[in-house]
N, C-alpha and C positions, 0 to 999 in steps of 0.2 A: 242350921241344925237339921238333922235328918228327920223325916216323918216317922212317927211312932207306929205306923201301921205295920202289921206283920206281913212281910213280903214272902213268907214261905207258905204259899197257898196251895191247896189241892182241890181246886174247884173243878166242876165238871167240864169246864171249857179248857182245862189245862192240856197242852199237847204232850208234855213230858212229865215223868215222875219227878217229885221234888227232890228225891235223894240223888245226889251226884256221886255215883260209885266210881271206884277205880279198880283195876285188876288186883291191887294189893288188898282190897276189902275182901276178896274172895277167899284167900288163904290166911288172911290176918284180920279177922273181924274185930270190930270195936267191942269192948266190954260194955255191959249194961250201964246206962247212965241215967241219972235222974233228970228233973226238969232243968231248963236253962237257968243259969244263975250268973251273977256278976263275975267277970273273969278276974282271978287273982294273978299274981306274977307267974307268967308262963304256965298257967293252968291249962291242961288239955285233957281230952277224953281218955288218953292212955292211962295216966296215973301210975300207980304202983304195978299194975298188971300190963303196962305197955311194953313196947319193944325196947331192947337194949341198944346201946351204941352200935355194936357189931351187927346185930340183927337188922337194924335200920340201914346200915351201910350195905349189907348184902342185898336187901330189898331194892335199894336205890340202884345198885349195879345191875341187878336182874331186870329192873324196869327200863334200863337204857341200853342193854346189850341184846341184840337180836339179829334179825335178817339185815337190818340197816348196816351193821358192822361189816358183813360179808360183801356188801355192795360198794364199799368205799374205795377199793382199788380201782374200780371203773370210774368212780367219781374223780379220783386223782388224775386218771388218764384224761378226763374231760377238761380238767383245769390246768394240768401240766405238772411235771415232777417237782418244780419249785413252788409255783403258785398254789398248787393243790394243798400241800401240807400247811403253808402259811395261811391259806383261807380257812382250813379246818381249825387252826388255832384261834384265829379271830372269831370264827363262828362259835367255837366252844366258849370263849370268854363272854361273848354277848349272850349266849344261851344260859350260862350259869348266872350272869347278872340278872337276866329276866326271871329266872327261878327265885333268886333272892328278893327281887322286887315283889313277886307274888306272895312270898312268905311275909315280907315287911307290911304289905298292904293288908294281908289277912289279919295280922296282929293288930294293926291300927283300927280296922273296921270292927273286928270282933270285940275289942275293948269298948269301942264307941257304942256298939249295939248291945252290950252286955250278953254276948254269946261266948260259950267256951271255945268254939272253933267254927270255922267256915270252910265250905268247899270252894272250888274255883268259880263255879257259877254263882254261888251266893256272894262271894267277894265282888264280882262284877256287878251284881244286882244292888248291893248296898253301896258300892262306889257310885253308881248312877243316882241313887237316892241322895247322895251328898251334893248333887248339883240340882238346883231348883228347877231349871227348865227341862231336865231329864227325868225328874222324879216320877212323873205320870207314866213314863215308859220304862221304868226300871226293870220290870219283869222281863222285858225283851233282852236285857243284858244276860240274865241267867239262861234264857231260852237259846240265845245265840251261842253261848259257850257250850251248852248241851249239844246243840246241833253240830258244832265242829268236833266235839268229842265223839259223837256218833259217826261222823264222816271219817275221822281219823282211825277209830278202832275198827270199823268195817273195812276201811282201806287196808289196815294191817291184815285182816282176815283174807282179803283178796290176794295180797302179796303172799300169804302163807300157802294158799292153793297153788299159785304159780310156782313157788319155791319147791313144794312137795312134788309136784308133777315133773318139773324139769330135772330135779336130782334123781328121783326114782327112775324116770325114763332113761337117764344116762347110765345108771347102774345096770338096768336090764339090758340095754343095747350093747353094753361092753362086757356082759357077763361071760361070754364064751372066750374072750381074750384076756380076762383078768388073771394076773399071775401074782407071785409073791415078790417079784422084782418091781421096785418103784422107779426104775430108770429105764423105761422101755422105748422111749421115743425122744427125739431131739427137741420137740416143742414143749415138753412137759405138760401135755394136755391129754385128756382122756380121748382115746381113739374109738370112734363109733364104727363098729364092724358089722352089726346086724341091726337094720332099721326095724323099729317096732311101731306102735300106734302113735298117732299125733298126741302131743302133750295134753290137749284138751280132753282126750279120752281118759287119760290118767286122772284128771281133775274129777271127771264124772265117777270114776272108780272110787276115789276118796270120799265123795259126797255122802253116801249113806253112813260111813264110819264117823265122819265129822258130825253128822246130825245126831247119831247115838251119843257121841261125846258130849254135846251141849245139852242133852237130856238129863245129864247128871243132876239130881235134885239139890245136892249141896256140894259145892266145889271143894270142901274140906276132904271129901272122899278121894280127891285127886292129889292131895298133898304129898303122899308117898311117891306117886308117879312124877309130880313136879320136882321133888328133890332129886330123883334119879335123872330126870331130864336136865336139871341144872348141872349135875355132875358130868353127864356124858357130853353136854355142850361145852363145858369147860375143858374136858379132855380133848374134844375135837378141835377147839381153838388152839390149844397147845400144839397139837400135831400140825395144824395148818401153819402156825408160826414157824415151827421147826422146818417143815418142807420149804416154805418160801425163803427163809433165811439161808438155807443150805443149797439152794438152787438158783441163786441170782447170777445171771450170765454177765461176764465182764468182757470188754469194757461196756459200760452203761451208756447207750446212745438213745436217749428218749427226750422228747420235747420238754423244755423247761417250762414253757407256757403253752397251754392248749389253744384251740380255736375259740374265738369270741362267741360264736353261736352255740358252742357246747357248754359254755359256763353256766347257763341257767339249768342245764341238766345236773351239773355238779351241785348247784344250790339245792335243788329238789331232793337229791339223794342225801346230801349232808344234813339238811334240816329234818328229813325223815329219821335219820339216825339219832339226832340230838333231841327228838321230840319225846322227852321223858317227863315233861313238866306236869303231866296229868297225875303223876304219882307223888309229887312233892308235898302237897298239903295233906293228903291222907297219911303219909309217913310221918310228917311232923306232928300231926294231930295224935298219932298213936304212940309216940315216943315217950319213954319213961321220964327222961329229962330233956324236954324240947329246947331248953336253952343251949344245948350242945348241937342242935340240928345244923347250925351254920357250919360247924366243923365237919359234920357228916357230909353236908352238901358240897363243900369245897374239896374235901378229900376224895369223895366218891366221884365227882365229876372231873376232878383232876386225873384220876385213874382212867375214867372213860375216855377223856380227851386224848390221853397218851395212847390208849389202845386204838382209837380211831386213826390218829395220825400215823402210828407205827405200822398197823396192818395195811392201811390204805397205801402208804408209801412202799413198804416192802413187797406187798402183793403186786403192785404195778411194776416195780423193778424186776420181779421174778418172771412175770408172764408178759409184760410189755403190751404190745398192741393186740395180743391175743386174749386179753383179759375179758371175762364174761360178766354178766349181770351179778353173779355170785361167784366168789373165788372158789367155792367148792366145785363148780363146774369145770374148773381148770386142773383139778387134781388128777394124777395119773391112774392108769388101769392096774393098780395093785390092791390086794385085799385090804391092806391097812387103810388106804384112803377111800376105797369104796365103802368100808365100814364107817369111816368118818362121815360120809354123806348120809348114810342110813341112820346113824346115831343122831346126827343133827336134825334129820327129818323127824325122828321120834320126839326130840325136844320141841321142835316147832309144832308138831301135832298136838302135844299136851298144852303148849302155850296158847294154842288157838282158843281153848275153852276159857282161859283167863282173859284174853283180849275181847272175846265175845261177851263176857260178863258185863262189861261197861254199857254197850248199847242196849243189851237185853234188859238190864235193870233200869234203864232210863225210859225205854219205850213200852215194855210189856206191862208193868204194874198198872199204869193208867188205863190200859185197855181191859185188862182182866177185872179191874174194879167195877166195870160197867156190866158185867155178865152175871147171871145167877151162879150161886156157889158151886152147884154140881157141874157147871161147865168151865170152871176156872182152870182146872188142870188140862183138859183137852185144848182149850183156847191158848193156854200158855205154851204147850208143846207145839201147837200149830204155828204160832207166831215165831217160835224159835226155828222151826223147820223152814218157814218162809224167809226169814232173815239169812239163814245159811245158804239156801238156794239162791237168794239174791246175790250174795257175795260170790258164789260159784259162777253164776251167769256173768257177772262183771269180769271175773278172771278169765272165763272162756272167751269173752269178747276182746280182751286185751291180754293175750298170753305172752307178753314180753316183760320179763322180770325187771330189767333195769328201768324201763319206761313206766311201769306201774309204780315202782318205788318213787321215782322222780315226780310222777303226777300226784300221788298221794301226799308226798312231802310238800310240794308247791301249793296245792289247793288248801289243805287243812292244817298241816303242821306249822306252816309259816304264820298262821293266825294265832294258834295257841302258844307257840314258843317265842314269837318275836313281836307280833303286832299288839296283842291284847295286854300283856304285862305293862309296857310303858304307858299305854292309854289308861290302865287301871290306876297307876300311880298318879297321873294327872287328875283323875276323878277323885281318888281317895283323899288326896291332900289338897284338893281344890281350895278349901277354906283356910289352909295352914300357911299359904304363902310360899310356893316353890320358887327357887332362884331361877333366873333366866337360863343359866347354864344347864340346870337339870331339865327344864322344859325343852330346850334345844336338843339335849341328849335323847330324851324320850321321843321327840318328833323324828329325829334322824333314825333311831332304831326301828320305829314303826314304818318309816318310809322305805328302809332297806327291806323289811319284811314284805311290804306291799309291792315293791318293784320285783322282788324275787317271786312273789305269788303270780304276778301278771306274766313276766317273761318265762318263768319256769313252766307254768301251765300251758302257755302258748306253744313253746318249743316242744314240750312233751306230746301234746296233741298232734302237732305237725309231724313229728317223728313216728307216732303211732299210725297215722294215716299213710305215711310214706311206706312204712314196713308192710302194712296190710296190702297196699297196692302192689308192692314188689312180690309178696307171696302169691297173690292172685295171678300175677303175670307169669311167675314161675310154674304155678299149677296149670295154667292154660297152655303154656309152652310144652310141658311134659305130656299133657293130654293130646296135643296136636301131633307130637312125635310118635305116640303110640298109635 
């Protein structure tokens, strides 16, 4: 039996805020609720004012579709034209299974602890309380999940800086040659005719605007812009699909299986794309009829998996060996597809605030609580500025979109999406008697995530070092020629 001590502490020694937010909390806040009470059948904090089936489905799609989708054609290239889509399907099935495990464990533990709902971190904490020899250290379970949430979300923000700079840089450099014809070269790639600043200069240009964006006191003010961003990103994806489908060169002569050393890069990019597990519990908790959440989860993630496999495969078939870290960078020099890049950049810019909300709400409140009231707002804004500058510095240090995506996916997304959920089931049902097959299944999934973490992180770091060395050598050679 679990200890009755309250594990939701806000002591002075606490590193993180107790509240485990998600980006869905920003634009879909919880209604006021009274004190904790015994959980009735599928009782959740949403109640009658919660989100509907369709609203929850839309939020789930939005939480899983972003820059990771645009990087999947390169991921398929790293795995191969046949192995890539098959691997995406397998990874999608495992990711959805892990999401359902998280919901299942949350239900079990919230009923056991008489709590109406639990966050990801709280579920891990209460799960550790279920094991006698881990009970003393149960707080570390929540802190660890919080830590990986912070790493993941700040990693997303780093990716956004690189994505914005690469795409805007390309539009600027090709501006003089942009026409209304979308078939102007044989390689179907944007032609760079006028070199401009380094992409890192563009990151510094975006920095003050991003800082002002995260100063928004209440993200509900961004709700109209978020709606517009969702619409333009959807329209952009439709145009990207249309161009890729109508410009596949025949015959298709691409490797069916990629090089073994590139497969860890595929893993990192794929798990980065599938890392939407952080929004699962907040969405389920806020749903009007959470007993239907399983249907939302399977339908929504089925759509997401189909989009991932189809765009990854079609994009690779269209652009072949020329595919870049984001498929937008391969679109031609016509105003239609240059507009697609800019519109998607607008959507990513607005989404930055939503992704930043998670680490900010975990880190900042515990610090602000320690300062006098008159200093709370200045300290809050200062910490937000420091966090944004930190993500920008990381992006400047690693201005390689594909490698940043793979690195973030391998380091943090593998833990949240693959490693933690099976471990949580082992902890939550420790006293219930799990069958040997379930135990083996959970161990295998966690091992797959762990192997992907080690190999993906290693290969991504090696490639980053190699590319930096190559760039320095090219810079030195050009300097010697001059």
